[in-house]
C-alpha positions as CSV (number, residue, x, y, z in Angstrom):
1,M,11.5,-50.1,-21.1
2,K,14.9,-48.7,-20.2
3,H,14.2,-45.8,-22.5
4,D,11.0,-44.9,-20.6
5,E,12.9,-45.2,-17.3
6,G,15.6,-42.8,-18.7
7,I,12.9,-40.2,-19.6
8,I,11.2,-40.5,-16.2
9,H,14.6,-40.1,-14.4
10,K,15.4,-37.1,-16.5
11,K,12.0,-35.5,-15.7
12,N,12.5,-36.2,-12.0
13,S,16.0,-34.7,-12.1
14,K,14.6,-31.6,-13.8
15,F,11.8,-31.3,-11.2
16,S,14.3,-31.7,-8.3
17,H,16.5,-29.0,-9.8
18,L,13.5,-26.6,-10.1
19,S,12.1,-27.5,-6.6
20,A,15.5,-26.4,-5.1
21,Y,14.4,-22.8,-5.8
22,L,10.9,-23.2,-4.2
23,G,12.1,-21.2,-1.2
24,E,13.1,-18.2,-3.3
25,F,9.7,-18.4,-5.1
26,V,7.8,-18.5,-1.8
27,Y,9.7,-15.5,-0.2
28,G,9.7,-13.5,-3.4
29,G,5.9,-14.1,-3.7
30,I,5.2,-13.1,-0.1
31,D,7.1,-9.9,-0.5
32,G,5.5,-9.1,-3.9
33,C,2.0,-9.8,-2.6
34,V,2.4,-7.9,0.7
35,T,4.0,-4.8,-0.8
36,T,1.7,-4.5,-3.8
37,F,-1.4,-5.0,-1.6
38,A,0.0,-2.4,0.8
39,V,0.4,0.1,-2.1
40,V,-3.2,-0.7,-3.3
41,A,-4.6,-0.2,0.2
42,G,-2.8,3.0,0.7
43,S,-4.0,4.3,-2.6
44,V,-7.6,3.3,-1.8
45,G,-7.2,5.1,1.6
46,A,-6.1,8.2,-0.3
47,G,-9.1,8.0,-2.6
48,F,-7.1,7.4,-5.8
49,N,-9.0,6.1,-8.9
50,S,-8.1,2.8,-10.7
51,S,-5.7,4.4,-13.2
52,I,-3.5,5.9,-10.4
53,I,-3.6,2.7,-8.4
54,I,-2.5,0.7,-11.5
55,I,0.4,3.1,-12.1
56,L,1.6,3.0,-8.5
57,G,1.1,-0.7,-8.2
58,F,3.0,-1.6,-11.3
59,A,5.8,0.8,-10.5
60,N,6.2,-0.9,-7.1
61,L,5.9,-4.3,-8.7
62,L,8.6,-3.9,-11.3
63,A,11.0,-1.7,-9.3
64,D,10.8,-3.5,-6.0
65,G,10.8,-6.9,-7.6
66,F,14.0,-6.0,-9.6
67,A,15.7,-4.6,-6.4
68,M,14.8,-7.8,-4.5
69,S,16.1,-10.0,-7.3
70,I,19.3,-8.1,-7.5
71,G,19.7,-8.5,-3.8
72,A,19.2,-12.3,-4.1
73,Y,21.6,-12.5,-6.9
74,L,24.4,-10.5,-5.2
75,S,23.9,-12.3,-1.9
76,T,24.3,-15.7,-3.5
77,K,27.2,-14.7,-5.7
78,S,29.0,-13.2,-2.7
79,E,28.5,-16.4,-0.7
80,K,29.9,-18.5,-3.6
81,D,32.9,-16.1,-4.1
82,N,33.7,-16.2,-0.4
83,F,33.6,-20.0,-0.3
84,K,35.9,-20.1,-3.4
85,K,38.3,-17.7,-1.7
86,H,38.6,-19.8,1.4
87,K,38.8,-23.1,-0.6
88,D,41.7,-21.7,-2.7
89,L,43.4,-20.7,0.5
90,E,43.0,-24.2,1.9
91,Y,44.5,-25.7,-1.3
92,W,47.5,-23.3,-0.9
93,E,48.0,-24.4,2.8
94,V,47.8,-28.1,1.9
95,D,50.4,-27.6,-0.8
96,N,52.7,-25.3,1.2
97,L,52.0,-26.2,4.9
98,P,51.1,-29.9,4.7
99,E,52.4,-30.9,8.2
100,K,50.4,-28.1,9.8
101,E,47.3,-29.0,8.0
102,K,47.7,-32.7,8.9
103,E,48.0,-31.7,12.5
104,E,44.7,-29.8,12.2
105,I,43.0,-32.9,10.7
106,R,44.4,-34.9,13.6
107,E,43.1,-32.4,16.2
108,I,39.6,-32.3,14.5
109,Y,39.2,-36.1,14.7
110,Q,40.8,-36.4,18.1
111,A,38.1,-34.1,19.4
112,K,35.5,-36.5,17.8
113,G,36.9,-39.3,20.0
114,F,39.4,-41.0,17.6
115,E,42.7,-42.0,19.1
116,G,45.8,-44.1,18.6
117,E,46.2,-46.2,15.5
118,L,42.6,-45.5,14.3
119,L,43.2,-41.8,14.5
120,E,46.4,-42.0,12.5
121,K,44.6,-44.2,9.9
122,V,41.8,-41.6,9.5
123,V,44.4,-38.9,9.1
124,Q,46.3,-41.0,6.5
125,V,43.1,-41.7,4.5
126,I,41.9,-38.1,4.4
127,T,45.2,-36.6,3.6
128,A,45.9,-39.1,0.8
129,D,43.6,-37.3,-1.5
130,K,44.0,-33.5,-1.8
131,D,40.4,-32.8,-2.8
132,R,39.0,-34.8,0.1
133,W,41.5,-33.2,2.4
134,V,40.4,-29.7,1.4
135,D,36.7,-30.7,1.6
136,V,37.1,-31.9,5.2
137,M,39.0,-28.7,6.2
138,M,36.2,-26.6,4.7
139,K,33.4,-28.5,6.5
140,E,35.1,-29.4,9.7
141,E,37.5,-26.5,10.4
142,L,35.7,-23.5,8.7
143,E,32.2,-25.0,8.9
144,M,31.5,-23.7,5.4
145,H,29.3,-25.5,2.9
146,E,29.2,-24.7,-0.8
147,E,26.1,-23.0,-2.2
148,T,25.1,-25.1,-5.2
149,K,22.3,-22.8,-6.4
150,S,22.9,-20.5,-9.4
151,P,23.0,-16.8,-8.4
152,F,21.3,-16.0,-11.8
153,M,18.4,-18.5,-11.1
154,M,18.1,-17.2,-7.5
155,G,17.5,-13.7,-8.9
156,L,15.3,-14.8,-11.7
157,V,13.0,-17.0,-9.6
158,T,12.7,-14.2,-7.0
159,Y,11.8,-11.6,-9.6
160,L,9.3,-13.9,-11.4
161,S,7.5,-14.9,-8.2
162,F,7.5,-11.3,-7.0
163,I,5.7,-10.2,-10.2
164,V,3.4,-13.2,-10.6
165,I,2.1,-13.3,-7.0
166,G,2.4,-9.6,-6.6
167,L,0.2,-9.0,-9.6
168,I,-2.8,-10.5,-7.8
169,P,-3.8,-7.3,-5.9
170,L,-3.8,-5.4,-9.1
171,L,-6.0,-7.7,-11.2
172,I,-9.4,-6.3,-10.2
173,Y,-8.2,-2.7,-10.9
174,V,-6.9,-3.7,-14.3
175,W,-10.2,-5.3,-15.0
176,D,-12.1,-2.2,-13.8
177,Y,-9.8,0.1,-16.0
178,L,-10.3,-2.0,-19.1
179,Y,-13.9,-3.3,-18.8
180,S,-15.5,-1.7,-15.7
181,F,-15.8,-4.1,-12.7
182,P,-19.4,-4.3,-11.3
183,G,-18.6,-5.0,-7.6
184,N,-16.7,-3.3,-4.8
185,L,-13.1,-3.1,-6.1
186,F,-11.2,-3.2,-2.8
187,L,-13.4,-5.9,-1.3
188,W,-12.8,-8.2,-4.3
189,T,-9.1,-7.3,-4.3
190,S,-8.9,-8.3,-0.7
191,I,-10.6,-11.6,-1.4
192,F,-8.3,-12.3,-4.4
193,T,-5.2,-11.3,-2.4
194,G,-6.3,-13.4,0.6
195,S,-6.4,-16.4,-1.7
196,G,-2.9,-15.6,-2.9
197,F,-1.7,-15.4,0.8
198,V,-3.3,-18.8,1.5
199,L,-1.4,-20.3,-1.5
200,I,1.9,-18.7,-0.5
201,G,1.3,-19.8,3.2
202,W,0.8,-23.3,2.0
203,M,3.9,-23.3,-0.1
204,K,5.9,-21.7,2.8
205,A,4.8,-24.6,5.1
206,R,6.1,-27.1,2.5
207,V,9.4,-25.3,2.3
208,T,9.9,-24.8,6.0
209,K,8.3,-28.1,7.1
210,T,6.1,-26.3,9.6
211,N,2.4,-26.4,10.5
212,M,0.3,-25.5,7.4
213,I,-2.5,-23.7,9.2
214,K,0.0,-21.7,11.2
215,A,2.0,-20.7,8.1
216,I,-1.2,-19.6,6.3
217,M,-2.4,-17.6,9.2
218,Q,1.0,-15.9,9.6
219,T,1.0,-14.9,5.9
220,L,-2.6,-13.7,6.0
221,S,-1.9,-11.7,9.2
222,L,1.2,-10.1,7.7
223,G,-0.7,-9.0,4.6
224,A,-3.7,-7.7,6.5
225,L,-1.5,-5.7,8.9
226,A,0.4,-4.1,6.0
227,A,-2.9,-3.3,4.3
228,I,-4.4,-1.7,7.4
229,V,-1.4,0.4,8.1
230,S,-1.1,1.5,4.5
231,F,-4.9,2.3,4.2
232,F,-4.9,4.6,7.2
233,V,-1.6,6.3,6.3
234,G,-3.1,7.0,2.9
235,D,-6.3,8.2,4.4
236,I,-4.5,10.5,6.9
237,L,-2.1,11.9,4.3
238,E,-5.0,12.5,1.8
239,G,-6.7,14.5,4.5
240,L,-3.6,16.5,5.3
241,I,-2.2,17.1,1.8
242,I,-5.1,17.0,-0.6
243,K,-7.5,19.7,0.2
C-alpha cells in the first residue's frame, strides 16, 4: 500500500514539475501557430504552390522557433544570474555590515506595524539565521523572488510547442504535396488552424485563470487578423513584383 502511494506521489510530483512549464508551452504554441499561418496565408495570397508554401513554412517554423527558444533561455538565465548577484551581495553585507543590515530589518518590520519588544524579538529571530536573514532581505527589501524554472527547459518547451502547434497550418499542404489533397487547401488549413487556436486559447485560459470563451476568441481573432494582413500583403506584392 505504501509502495503504491509512493508511486502515485512520484507521478504527481513529476506532473507538477511539467505543468510548471505550461505557460511557456501555451505562448510558444500561440506564436508558432500565428506566425506559420501568417506565412501560409501570405504565400496563398501570392499564388505560390504547395512546395513553396512548405519551404517557407518550415523555414519560418524552425528558424523563428529557435530564435524564440533562445530568447526564453537567455531571459530566464539572465533573471537567475541577476538574482544570484544580488543574493551574494546581501550575504556580503550581512557578513561585513551586520548592524546596518539589522537596522534595515528593523525598519522593514516597523513599517509593517511591529514595535517595542515584539519588534526586537522579530529582528532577533530573523537575524539569528544567516540564510533566513538574506531571504528576508531579498524578498522584503529588494522585492526579488528566485526563478525556480530551468532556463534549458524554458527554451526547450518553447521550441517544442512552437514546432508542434506551428506545424498545424502546414499539415494540409504536406498532405497535398505527398498524396494530393482533394479539397480546398486553404479552407481546410484554416479549419485545422482554427482548431489549434481553440486548443491554445483553452490552455491559455487555464494558465491565466481567465474566461475560457474570451481567451479562445482572442486567440482566434489574433490568428485571423495575422492571416488577413498576410494574405493581402502577399496578393499585393505578387501583383507588383511578379508580372
